[in-house]
Backbone atoms as SQL, in Angstrom:
CREATE TABLE atoms (id INTEGER PRIMARY KEY, chain TEXT, resi INTEGER, resn TEXT, atom TEXT, x REAL, y REAL, z REAL);
INSERT INTO atoms VALUES
  (1, 'A', 1, 'UNK', 'N', 0.971, -1.410, -0.354),
  (2, 'A', 1, 'UNK', 'CA', -0.215, -0.001, -0.240),
  (3, 'A', 1, 'UNK', 'C', 1.013, 1.157, -0.128),
  (4, 'A', 2, 'UNK', 'N', 0.549, 2.291, -0.717),
  (5, 'A', 2, 'UNK', 'CA', 1.389, 3.571, -1.070),
  (6, 'A', 2, 'UNK', 'C', 0.604, 4.541, -0.742),
  (7, 'A', 3, 'UNK', 'N', 0.715, 4.782, 0.363),
  (8, 'A', 3, 'UNK', 'CA', 0.123, 6.158, 1.063),
  (9, 'A', 3, 'UNK', 'C', -0.051, 7.617, 0.237),
  (10, 'A', 4, 'UNK', 'N', 1.208, 7.589, -0.952),
  (11, 'A', 4, 'UNK', 'CA', 0.607, 9.146, -1.848),
  (12, 'A', 4, 'UNK', 'C', 1.621, 10.212, -0.955),
  (13, 'A', 5, 'UNK', 'N', 2.308, 10.802, -1.913),
  (14, 'A', 5, 'UNK', 'CA', 2.956, 11.932, -1.413),
  (15, 'A', 5, 'UNK', 'C', 4.008, 12.056, -0.951),
  (16, 'A', 6, 'UNK', 'N', 4.735, 10.749, -0.510),
  (17, 'A', 6, 'UNK', 'CA', 5.768, 10.333, 0.369),
  (18, 'A', 6, 'UNK', 'C', 6.758, 10.450, -0.464),
  (19, 'A', 7, 'UNK', 'N', 7.945, 11.357, -0.570),
  (20, 'A', 7, 'UNK', 'CA', 9.420, 11.781, -1.324),
  (21, 'A', 7, 'UNK', 'C', 10.156, 10.530, -0.879),
  (22, 'A', 8, 'UNK', 'N', 10.619, 9.888, -1.491),
  (23, 'A', 8, 'UNK', 'CA', 11.954, 9.162, -1.196),
  (24, 'A', 8, 'UNK', 'C', 13.014, 9.611, -0.997),
  (25, 'A', 9, 'UNK', 'N', 13.706, 9.179, -0.502),
  (26, 'A', 9, 'UNK', 'CA', 15.108, 10.330, -0.231),
  (27, 'A', 9, 'UNK', 'C', 16.562, 9.266, -0.433),
  (28, 'A', 10, 'UNK', 'N', 15.769, 8.613, -1.457),
  (29, 'A', 10, 'UNK', 'CA', 17.525, 7.638, -2.615),
  (30, 'A', 10, 'UNK', 'C', 17.752, 8.488, -3.753),
  (31, 'A', 11, 'UNK', 'N', 19.381, 7.866, -3.875),
  (32, 'A', 11, 'UNK', 'CA', 19.641, 8.342, -5.143),
  (33, 'A', 11, 'UNK', 'C', 19.907, 6.827, -5.578),
  (34, 'A', 12, 'UNK', 'N', 19.088, 6.875, -7.231),
  (35, 'A', 12, 'UNK', 'CA', 19.009, 5.342, -7.629),
  (36, 'A', 12, 'UNK', 'C', 20.131, 5.738, -8.827),
  (37, 'A', 13, 'UNK', 'N', 21.651, 5.517, -8.431),
  (38, 'A', 13, 'UNK', 'CA', 22.539, 5.043, -9.672),
  (39, 'A', 13, 'UNK', 'C', 22.090, 3.952, -10.769),
  (40, 'A', 14, 'UNK', 'N', 21.633, 4.442, -11.805),
  (41, 'A', 14, 'UNK', 'CA', 21.429, 3.690, -13.044),
  (42, 'A', 14, 'UNK', 'C', 22.768, 3.336, -14.110),
  (43, 'A', 15, 'UNK', 'N', 23.552, 1.998, -13.966),
  (44, 'A', 15, 'UNK', 'CA', 24.494, 1.730, -14.927),
  (45, 'A', 15, 'UNK', 'C', 23.867, 0.586, -15.936),
  (46, 'A', 16, 'UNK', 'N', 24.642, 0.971, -17.111),
  (47, 'A', 16, 'UNK', 'CA', 23.973, -0.800, -17.967),
  (48, 'A', 16, 'UNK', 'C', 22.523, -0.297, -18.189),
  (49, 'A', 17, 'UNK', 'N', 22.070, -1.508, -18.548),
  (50, 'A', 17, 'UNK', 'CA', 20.345, -1.719, -18.979),
  (51, 'A', 17, 'UNK', 'C', 19.546, -2.214, -17.453),
  (52, 'A', 18, 'UNK', 'N', 18.798, -0.808, -17.011),
  (53, 'A', 18, 'UNK', 'CA', 18.164, -1.169, -15.947),
  (54, 'A', 18, 'UNK', 'C', 16.666, -0.498, -15.849),
  (55, 'A', 19, 'UNK', 'N', 15.947, -0.931, -15.261),
  (56, 'A', 19, 'UNK', 'CA', 14.549, -0.362, -14.870),
  (57, 'A', 19, 'UNK', 'C', 14.116, -0.458, -13.101),
  (58, 'A', 20, 'UNK', 'N', 13.758, 0.412, -13.082),
  (59, 'A', 20, 'UNK', 'CA', 13.851, 0.722, -11.516),
  (60, 'A', 20, 'UNK', 'C', 12.057, 0.459, -10.475),
  (61, 'A', 21, 'UNK', 'N', 11.974, -0.263, -9.971),
  (62, 'A', 21, 'UNK', 'CA', 10.325, -0.684, -9.833),
  (63, 'A', 21, 'UNK', 'C', 10.254, -0.999, -8.252),
  (64, 'A', 22, 'UNK', 'N', 9.201, -0.631, -7.964),
  (65, 'A', 22, 'UNK', 'CA', 8.961, -1.249, -6.305),
  (66, 'A', 22, 'UNK', 'C', 7.770, -1.750, -6.261),
  (67, 'A', 23, 'UNK', 'N', 7.305, -2.088, -4.726),
  (68, 'A', 23, 'UNK', 'CA', 5.864, -2.331, -4.658),
  (69, 'A', 23, 'UNK', 'C', 4.906, -1.924, -5.146),
  (70, 'A', 24, 'UNK', 'N', 4.993, -0.509, -5.199),
  (71, 'A', 24, 'UNK', 'CA', 3.814, 0.385, -6.171),
  (72, 'A', 24, 'UNK', 'C', 3.748, 0.497, -7.595),
  (73, 'A', 25, 'UNK', 'N', 4.987, -0.094, -7.722),
  (74, 'A', 25, 'UNK', 'CA', 5.307, -0.238, -9.394),
  (75, 'A', 25, 'UNK', 'C', 6.421, 0.647, -10.252),
  (76, 'A', 26, 'UNK', 'N', 6.361, 0.832, -11.243),
  (77, 'A', 26, 'UNK', 'CA', 7.291, 1.436, -11.700),
  (78, 'A', 26, 'UNK', 'C', 7.665, 2.559, -11.234),
  (79, 'A', 27, 'UNK', 'N', 8.706, 2.934, -11.265),
  (80, 'A', 27, 'UNK', 'CA', 9.977, 4.358, -10.977),
  (81, 'A', 27, 'UNK', 'C', 10.074, 4.937, -11.861),
  (82, 'A', 28, 'UNK', 'N', 9.632, 6.323, -12.219),
  (83, 'A', 28, 'UNK', 'CA', 10.260, 7.308, -12.970),
  (84, 'A', 28, 'UNK', 'C', 11.722, 7.818, -12.616),
  (85, 'A', 29, 'UNK', 'N', 12.496, 8.001, -13.545),
  (86, 'A', 29, 'UNK', 'CA', 13.631, 9.095, -12.978),
  (87, 'A', 29, 'UNK', 'C', 14.006, 10.166, -13.623),
  (88, 'A', 30, 'UNK', 'N', 14.778, 10.909, -13.356),
  (89, 'A', 30, 'UNK', 'CA', 15.137, 12.515, -14.155),
  (90, 'A', 30, 'UNK', 'C', 16.189, 12.444, -14.202),
  (91, 'A', 31, 'UNK', 'N', 17.087, 12.164, -15.637),
  (92, 'A', 31, 'UNK', 'CA', 18.589, 13.097, -15.518),
  (93, 'A', 31, 'UNK', 'C', 18.732, 14.146, -14.928),
  (94, 'A', 32, 'UNK', 'N', 19.849, 13.558, -13.928),
  (95, 'A', 32, 'UNK', 'CA', 20.342, 15.235, -13.528),
  (96, 'A', 32, 'UNK', 'C', 21.916, 15.278, -13.371),
  (97, 'A', 33, 'UNK', 'N', 22.331, 14.116, -13.812),
  (98, 'A', 33, 'UNK', 'CA', 23.980, 14.340, -13.771),
  (99, 'A', 33, 'UNK', 'C', 24.544, 13.450, -15.028),
  (100, 'A', 34, 'UNK', 'N', 25.322, 13.524, -15.717),
  (101, 'A', 34, 'UNK', 'CA', 26.375, 12.741, -15.954),
  (102, 'A', 34, 'UNK', 'C', 27.910, 12.471, -15.798),
  (103, 'A', 35, 'UNK', 'N', 27.951, 11.291, -15.567),
  (104, 'A', 35, 'UNK', 'CA', 29.809, 11.033, -15.154),
  (105, 'A', 35, 'UNK', 'C', 30.201, 11.102, -16.326),
  (106, 'A', 36, 'UNK', 'N', 31.674, 11.583, -16.188),
  (107, 'A', 36, 'UNK', 'CA', 32.532, 12.159, -17.052),
  (108, 'A', 36, 'UNK', 'C', 33.834, 11.396, -17.037),
  (109, 'A', 37, 'UNK', 'N', 33.887, 10.887, -15.884),
  (110, 'A', 37, 'UNK', 'CA', 35.363, 10.457, -15.583),
  (111, 'A', 37, 'UNK', 'C', 35.047, 9.175, -14.470),
  (112, 'A', 38, 'UNK', 'N', 35.821, 8.327, -14.558),
  (113, 'A', 38, 'UNK', 'CA', 36.039, 7.439, -13.749),
  (114, 'A', 38, 'UNK', 'C', 34.662, 6.342, -13.755),
  (115, 'A', 39, 'UNK', 'N', 34.143, 6.337, -15.090),
  (116, 'A', 39, 'UNK', 'CA', 32.955, 5.347, -14.883),
  (117, 'A', 39, 'UNK', 'C', 33.216, 4.096, -15.130),
  (118, 'A', 40, 'UNK', 'N', 34.423, 3.366, -14.897),
  (119, 'A', 40, 'UNK', 'CA', 35.152, 2.384, -14.651),
  (120, 'A', 40, 'UNK', 'C', 35.104, 1.843, -13.631),
  (121, 'A', 41, 'UNK', 'N', 35.056, 2.674, -12.599),
  (122, 'A', 41, 'UNK', 'CA', 34.591, 2.303, -11.212),
  (123, 'A', 41, 'UNK', 'C', 33.099, 1.939, -10.692),
  (124, 'A', 42, 'UNK', 'N', 31.888, 1.787, -11.916),
  (125, 'A', 42, 'UNK', 'CA', 30.762, 1.617, -11.842),
  (126, 'A', 42, 'UNK', 'C', 30.421, 0.646, -11.261),
  (127, 'A', 43, 'UNK', 'N', 31.074, -0.818, -11.913),
  (128, 'A', 43, 'UNK', 'CA', 30.923, -1.721, -11.616),
  (129, 'A', 43, 'UNK', 'C', 30.862, -2.115, -10.257),
  (130, 'A', 44, 'UNK', 'N', 31.905, -1.555, -9.513),
  (131, 'A', 44, 'UNK', 'CA', 32.292, -1.984, -8.071),
  (132, 'A', 44, 'UNK', 'C', 31.981, -1.404, -7.156),
  (133, 'A', 45, 'UNK', 'N', 31.182, 0.183, -7.693),
  (134, 'A', 45, 'UNK', 'CA', 30.181, 0.916, -6.823),
  (135, 'A', 45, 'UNK', 'C', 28.690, 0.002, -6.565),
  (136, 'A', 46, 'UNK', 'N', 28.431, -0.584, -7.565),
  (137, 'A', 46, 'UNK', 'CA', 27.263, -1.391, -7.441),
  (138, 'A', 46, 'UNK', 'C', 27.222, -2.363, -6.794),
  (139, 'A', 47, 'UNK', 'N', 28.672, -3.200, -7.002),
  (140, 'A', 47, 'UNK', 'CA', 28.821, -3.997, -6.054),
  (141, 'A', 47, 'UNK', 'C', 28.699, -4.080, -4.573),
  (142, 'A', 48, 'UNK', 'N', 29.447, -2.917, -4.313),
  (143, 'A', 48, 'UNK', 'CA', 29.681, -2.338, -2.787),
  (144, 'A', 48, 'UNK', 'C', 28.002, -2.155, -2.342),
  (145, 'A', 49, 'UNK', 'N', 27.210, -1.341, -3.160),
  (146, 'A', 49, 'UNK', 'CA', 26.043, -0.734, -2.540),
  (147, 'A', 49, 'UNK', 'C', 25.131, -2.328, -2.561),
  (148, 'A', 50, 'UNK', 'N', 25.093, -3.327, -3.401),
  (149, 'A', 50, 'UNK', 'CA', 24.627, -4.284, -3.115),
  (150, 'A', 50, 'UNK', 'C', 24.631, -5.126, -1.921),
  (151, 'A', 51, 'UNK', 'N', 26.269, -5.332, -1.447),
  (152, 'A', 51, 'UNK', 'CA', 26.542, -5.978, -0.645),
  (153, 'A', 51, 'UNK', 'C', 26.763, -5.542, 0.853),
  (154, 'A', 52, 'UNK', 'N', 27.590, -4.362, 0.455),
  (155, 'A', 52, 'UNK', 'CA', 27.673, -3.576, 2.162),
  (156, 'A', 52, 'UNK', 'C', 26.438, -2.228, 2.235),
  (157, 'A', 53, 'UNK', 'N', 25.432, -2.045, 1.488),
  (158, 'A', 53, 'UNK', 'CA', 24.887, -1.139, 1.774),
  (159, 'A', 53, 'UNK', 'C', 24.626, 0.044, 1.032),
  (160, 'A', 54, 'UNK', 'N', 24.919, 1.169, 1.719),
  (161, 'A', 54, 'UNK', 'CA', 24.477, 2.431, 1.291),
  (162, 'A', 54, 'UNK', 'C', 26.488, 2.970, 1.666),
  (163, 'A', 55, 'UNK', 'N', 26.436, 3.895, 0.301),
  (164, 'A', 55, 'UNK', 'CA', 27.764, 4.371, 0.167),
  (165, 'A', 55, 'UNK', 'C', 28.276, 5.989, 0.028),
  (166, 'A', 56, 'UNK', 'N', 29.341, 6.356, 0.377),
  (167, 'A', 56, 'UNK', 'CA', 29.345, 7.708, 0.922),
  (168, 'A', 56, 'UNK', 'C', 29.606, 8.026, -0.891),
  (169, 'A', 57, 'UNK', 'N', 29.057, 9.386, -0.795),
  (170, 'A', 57, 'UNK', 'CA', 28.921, 9.733, -2.438),
  (171, 'A', 57, 'UNK', 'C', 29.323, 11.154, -2.413),
  (172, 'A', 58, 'UNK', 'N', 30.188, 11.856, -3.642),
  (173, 'A', 58, 'UNK', 'CA', 30.430, 13.519, -3.745),
  (174, 'A', 58, 'UNK', 'C', 29.960, 13.687, -4.677),
  (175, 'A', 59, 'UNK', 'N', 29.464, 14.680, -4.893),
  (176, 'A', 59, 'UNK', 'CA', 29.076, 15.671, -6.458),
  (177, 'A', 59, 'UNK', 'C', 29.875, 16.725, -6.656),
  (178, 'A', 60, 'UNK', 'N', 30.591, 16.897, -7.900),
  (179, 'A', 60, 'UNK', 'CA', 31.259, 18.286, -7.813),
  (180, 'A', 60, 'UNK', 'C', 30.679, 18.863, -8.765),
  (181, 'A', 61, 'UNK', 'N', 30.161, 20.249, -9.015),
  (182, 'A', 61, 'UNK', 'CA', 30.010, 21.319, -10.423),
  (183, 'A', 61, 'UNK', 'C', 31.495, 21.381, -10.586),
  (184, 'A', 62, 'UNK', 'N', 31.327, 20.994, -12.573),
  (185, 'A', 62, 'UNK', 'CA', 32.770, 21.510, -12.815),
  (186, 'A', 62, 'UNK', 'C', 32.176, 22.383, -14.280);
């Protein structure tokens, strides 16, 4: 049961072919950033998030 009007405080990081969904159904996303360097580390970041949970992440405007 989704009560509506509740905003999640998660950042969903898509890499590769993905589709996000929850118990309430499909989740829409909006592009807000592009990774311009370090993308070779995405696979390891994905593995760490899956097995170790939340990871610290830093965003810098260039």
